[in-house]
VOGU-3710 file (C-alpha; in Angstrom, 3 decimals, decimal comma):
1> xxxxxxxxxx> -49,541/6,207/-10,971  -47,494/4,808/-8,080  -48,371/6,716/-4,921  -45,805/4,847/-2,848  -42,902/2,388/-3,073  -41,023/0,186/-0,638  -37,341/1,131/-0,470  -35,634/-2,093/0,621  -32,086/-0,755/1,016  -32,628/1,585/3,949
11> xxxxxxxxxx> -29,656/3,802/4,995  -26,611/1,810/6,046  -22,887/2,325/6,677  -20,338/1,263/4,093  -16,561/0,961/3,949  -13,935/0,360/1,293  -15,396/-0,512/-2,096  -18,906/-0,521/-0,584  -18,721/3,096/0,549  -19,879/4,538/-2,786
21> xxxxxxxxxx> -23,048/2,443/-2,870  -23,937/3,318/0,721  -23,430/7,054/0,101  -25,504/6,851/-3,082  -28,278/4,889/-1,392  -28,445/7,007/1,744  -28,503/10,365/-0,048  -30,933/9,251/-2,736  -33,298/7,807/-0,128  -33,170/10,983/1,961
31> xxxxxxxxxx> -34,077/13,235/-0,961  -36,507/10,939/-2,786  -38,735/10,357/0,244  -39,462/14,096/0,330  -41,536/13,598/-2,825  -42,966/10,070/-2,568  -43,709/7,635/0,256  -40,723/5,265/0,231  -41,673/3,164/3,256  -44,886/1,396/2,272
41> xxxxxxxxxx> -44,363/-2,394/2,704  -47,633/-2,996/0,842  -46,606/-0,959/-2,212  -46,747/-2,595/-5,622  -43,157/-1,555/-6,374  -40,092/-2,640/-4,404  -36,923/-0,594/-4,925  -33,244/-1,367/-4,302  -29,907/0,405/-4,824  -27,312/-2,346/-4,992
51> xxxxxxxxxx> -24,625/-3,972/-7,117  -26,273/-6,059/-9,804  -24,981/-9,316/-8,350  -26,550/-8,470/-4,974  -30,048/-7,762/-6,302  -32,754/-10,046/-4,914  -36,193/-9,342/-6,431  -39,290/-9,735/-4,274  -41,660/-12,422/-5,472  -45,148/-11,160/-6,271
61> xxxxxxxxxx> -43,988/-7,537/-6,574  -42,729/-5,316/-9,327  -39,046/-4,675/-8,798  -36,945/-1,609/-9,561  -33,150/-1,797/-9,356  -30,713/1,136/-9,310  -27,251/-0,160/-10,128  -24,030/0,575/-11,983  -20,766/-0,922/-13,185  -17,428/0,509/-14,240
71> xxxxxxxxxx> -15,962/-1,883/-16,811  -16,823/-2,516/-20,449  -17,720/-6,174/-19,857  -20,830/-6,679/-17,741  -20,358/-9,763/-15,501  -22,617/-12,755/-16,115  -24,237/-12,544/-12,656  -25,058/-8,890/-13,375  -26,577/-9,807/-16,740  -28,830/-12,451/-15,235
81> xxxxxxxxxx> -30,083/-10,183/-12,463  -30,629/-7,178/-14,708  -33,173/-9,246/-16,588  -35,065/-9,995/-13,356  -35,813/-6,313/-12,678  -38,922/-4,735/-14,169  -37,162/-1,341/-14,306  -33,438/-0,581/-14,070  -32,053/2,815/-13,120  -28,444/3,828/-13,806
91> xxxxxxxxxx> -26,456/6,992/-13,016  -24,821/7,565/-16,414  -24,943/7,039/-20,167  -22,101/4,511/-20,052  -24,099/2,169/-17,796  -27,264/2,685/-19,830  -25,517/1,526/-23,001  -23,689/-1,334/-21,279  -26,812/-2,732/-19,589  -29,343/-2,193/-22,387
101> xxxxxxxxxx> -28,864/-5,663/-23,973  -29,777/-7,360/-20,677  -32,768/-5,351/-19,420  -36,478/-5,589/-20,230  -36,576/-1,894/-21,119  -33,886/0,730/-21,752  -32,339/1,641/-18,369  -33,396/5,051/-17,053  -30,679/7,571/-16,217  -30,874/9,425/-12,904
111> xxxxxxxxxx> -27,541/10,981/-12,014  -25,996/10,801/-8,590  -25,628/14,074/-6,729  -23,446/16,103/-4,413  -24,225/18,110/-1,289  -23,006/21,451/-2,631  -23,999/23,217/0,584  -21,680/20,952/2,573  -18,936/20,607/-0,044  -19,233/24,289/-0,789
121> xxxxxxxxxx> -16,841/26,406/-2,821  -13,541/27,042/-1,034  -11,254/29,803/-2,290  -7,745/28,447/-2,701  -4,584/30,426/-3,348  -1,297/29,651/-5,010  1,393/28,491/-2,543  4,024/31,048/-1,541  7,068/28,959/-2,338  9,415/31,660/-0,985
131> xxxxxxxxxx> 7,846/31,091/2,443  8,247/27,334/2,196  4,642/26,585/1,279  4,136/23,464/-0,809  1,855/22,523/-3,691  -0,335/19,668/-2,405  -1,477/16,902/-4,768  -4,301/14,815/-3,302  -5,173/11,288/-4,333  -7,964/9,448/-2,492
141> xxxxxxxxxx> -9,643/6,072/-2,713  -9,246/2,369/-2,110  -5,786/0,968/-2,811  -6,655/-1,060/-5,877  -5,890/-0,974/-9,577  -9,333/0,212/-10,649  -9,126/3,330/-8,482  -5,693/4,149/-9,929  -3,671/3,820/-6,725  -0,636/2,833/-8,815
151> xxxxxxxxxx> -0,568/6,312/-10,368  -0,289/7,914/-6,932  2,659/5,703/-6,021  4,290/6,311/-9,412  3,884/10,038/-8,798  5,809/9,636/-5,531  8,580/7,861/-7,416  8,763/10,470/-10,191  8,339/13,792/-8,390  8,296/12,927/-4,688
161> xxxxxxxxxx> 11,754/14,449/-4,193  10,579/17,892/-5,335  10,966/20,226/-2,319  7,960/22,404/-3,242  5,482/19,513/-3,766  3,461/17,435/-1,287  1,677/14,213/-2,213  -1,209/13,344/0,118  -2,761/9,886/-0,208  -6,099/9,422/1,582
171> xxxxxxxxxx> -6,949/5,745/1,738  -7,761/3,120/4,341  -5,727/0,413/5,971  -5,796/-3,003/4,372  -8,859/-4,613/5,880  -8,492/-8,030/7,528  -10,527/-10,924/6,171  -13,790/-11,716/7,949  -12,183/-14,822/9,411  -9,280/-12,759/10,772
181> xxxxxxxxxx> -11,662/-10,160/12,164  -13,777/-12,773/13,965  -10,684/-14,426/15,396  -9,176/-11,130/16,572  -12,454/-9,778/17,909  -13,077/-12,918/19,965  -9,793/-12,329/21,834  -11,333/-9,197/23,288  -14,777/-10,623/23,876  -16,258/-8,570/21,019
191> xxxxxxxxxx> -19,187/-10,289/19,325  -20,264/-7,375/17,109  -17,921/-7,507/14,114  -18,954/-3,994/13,011  -17,725/-2,597/16,323  -14,403/-4,369/15,848  -14,048/-3,038/12,311  -14,845/0,472/13,509  -12,215/0,150/16,257  -9,673/-1,216/13,765
201> xxxxxxxxxx> -10,140/1,701/11,378  -10,096/4,246/14,205  -6,604/3,189/15,287  -5,036/4,116/11,956  -2,958/7,263/11,536  -1,340/9,696/9,139  2,151/8,524/8,225  4,637/11,104/6,980  7,736/10,315/4,948  9,815/11,377/1,984
211> xxxxxxxxxx> 13,043/13,292/1,594  11,331/16,546/2,551  8,641/15,077/4,851  6,270/15,709/1,988  4,643/12,299/1,460  1,502/11,663/3,518  -0,405/8,374/3,880  -3,671/9,071/5,706  -5,286/5,758/6,659  -7,666/7,095/9,312
221> xxxxxxxxxx> -11,381/6,556/9,360  -12,504/10,137/8,773  -15,820/11,904/9,170  -17,345/13,899/6,330  -16,217/17,080/8,110  -12,625/15,802/8,270  -12,785/14,737/4,634  -13,915/18,210/3,630  -10,850/19,698/5,375  -8,614/17,296/3,447
231> xxxxxxxxxx> -10,291/18,370/0,210  -9,919/22,057/1,006  -6,220/21,695/1,875  -5,467/20,263/-1,578  -4,272/22,388/-4,487  -5,201/19,713/-7,038  -6,995/16,370/-6,952  -5,761/13,445/-9,054  -8,721/11,242/-10,017  -6,761/8,598/-11,924
241> xxxxxxxxxx> -9,602/6,104/-12,106  -9,787/3,318/-14,689  -13,585/3,342/-14,574  -16,518/4,583/-12,480  -20,242/4,042/-12,378  -20,371/7,717/-11,445  -17,348/8,996/-9,502  -18,844/10,455/-6,317  -15,559/11,583/-4,767  -14,645/13,507/-7,904
251> xxxxxxxxxx> -17,928/15,422/-7,837  -17,499/16,232/-4,154  -14,051/17,739/-4,538  -14,995/19,549/-7,748  -17,897/21,065/-5,827  -15,320/22,705/-3,530  -13,641/24,306/-6,552  -10,496/22,203/-6,360  -8,700/21,885/-9,712  -9,359/18,361/-10,948
261> xxxxxxxxxx> -7,257/16,027/-13,083  -9,412/13,069/-14,148  -9,785/10,215/-16,603  -12,694/11,292/-18,862  -14,287/7,852/-19,190  -17,354/5,812/-18,175  -19,545/7,646/-15,611  -17,073/10,507/-15,211  -17,944/11,750/-18,722  -21,420/12,770/-17,567
271> xxxxxxxxxx> -20,079/15,536/-15,327  -16,421/16,187/-16,254  -14,678/17,631/-19,326  -12,010/20,157/-20,341  -14,366/23,037/-19,507  -14,014/22,316/-15,776  -10,704/20,482/-15,415  -7,784/18,612/-16,887  -8,615/15,389/-18,781  -6,026/12,611/-18,946
281> xxxxxxxxxx> -5,232/10,714/-22,110  -5,809/6,996/-21,742  -5,565/3,622/-23,477  -7,431/0,327/-23,252  -5,773/-2,224/-21,005  -6,758/-5,670/-19,746  -6,465/-6,167/-15,997  -7,607/-8,678/-13,387  -10,403/-7,213/-11,250  -9,638/-8,707/-7,844
291> xxxxxxxxxx> -12,880/-7,460/-6,293  -14,930/-9,277/-8,970  -13,618/-12,797/-8,517  -10,398/-12,152/-10,449  -12,379/-11,433/-13,599  -10,387/-10,317/-16,641  -11,704/-6,936/-17,769  -10,884/-4,230/-20,295  -10,269/-0,855/-18,659  -9,542/2,752/-19,576
301> xxxxxxxxxx> -6,017/3,205/-18,180  -4,581/6,737/-17,909  -1,192/7,417/-19,477  1,383/8,175/-16,782  3,084/10,832/-18,887  -0,302/12,577/-19,142  -0,657/12,479/-15,342  2,703/14,210/-14,852  2,016/16,694/-17,651  -1,342/17,729/-16,209
311> xxxxxxxxxx> 0,018/18,009/-12,661  2,532/20,567/-13,885  -0,061/22,264/-16,103  -2,018/22,962/-12,937  1,000/23,866/-10,810  2,580/26,210/-13,375  -0,694/27,907/-14,381  -2,526/27,910/-11,087  -4,728/30,943/-11,642  -6,177/29,314/-14,757
321> xxxxxxxxxx> -6,652/26,081/-12,799  -8,571/27,970/-10,118  -10,890/29,435/-12,755  -11,652/25,950/-14,083  -12,255/24,749/-10,532  -14,667/27,609/-9,895  -16,510/26,750/-13,105  -16,705/23,123/-12,002  -18,118/24,121/-8,620  -20,851/26,120/-10,348
331> xxxxxxxxxx> -21,664/23,148/-12,601  -22,074/20,838/-9,609  -24,352/23,289/-7,819  -26,440/24,007/-10,905  -26,965/20,499/-12,264  -25,871/17,788/-9,839  -27,356/18,365/-6,404  -28,927/15,488/-4,501  -32,129/17,511/-4,176  -32,509/17,576/-7,956
341> xxxxxxxxxx> -31,775/13,893/-8,435  -34,097/12,787/-5,636  -36,928/14,853/-7,114  -36,258/13,407/-10,566  -36,247/9,815/-9,284  -39,474/10,382/-7,346  -41,182/11,831/-10,427  -40,260/8,774/-12,506  -41,284/6,364/-9,737  -44,717/8,016/-9,523
351> xx> -45,184/7,404/-13,241  -44,463/3,688/-13,059
//
């Protein structure tokens, strides 16, 4: 029995594509340490939550890695590192199956969670179109192919002129390169690059456009409280992902009861189906993953006609959509809370 572990990836801030890992790590640490000592530097087991290519095992210790990936092909640097871990944890069945050929033992599934007390159920109502109220479609995430940003922009092109529809895109400004950030920061005597990045993100704004002032680009750095307001103001959330290790943002917004349109693939399948939302049809497609060294990968790409069809399924049958959203909120609270997942991880760690 392991009475303690040493959690190497202590809570940290993340941005862009690294935000999901930081949220996962910080919440899992907070709820696991309630059940097992996670801060013992002399413990036999060292534990990390990190991308597989950023895993660095500790010599002379037993090493546990919690990681994930979203594409069918596992990168070579992931494969090599997976084999260096004594135990690998993953959040979903997709990752378990994908990583199994490269690990010493079958990866152990511990789902990610959601703070259902914070992202609590919010009662929405159908817009009163006679009073000029609009049906708001929310898309959120990094502006890259894997997150499905292209589907949000295609939606603007196809239905952005509709006077009773709003399309709200919550993303972040294109981040400068590290070299550009250092150069710009030095002009102002700033030596802490994190402070510069924080200042850069804080200067962004919500841009409004479109024929009916109904297209919103929100590039601000927002707090969790502000994000919750954005979630609650949406009538439907479009989660047009091509692949997820888990899909944290989708679980958060579903926890609020927002009707959800999502690609039922990879990690999303563990918590989403037609019982709680609107699945998209999809097809396999090869793309270049720019955030993985321009690696060619096979993805699960949603069909654009399915996106439009499901948007109008929700809009035209909103009471039914609200019932599915309410069912989804109950599912999140019953089965996918951080408290549950932290307790489960601690129990397994004690048995190592």
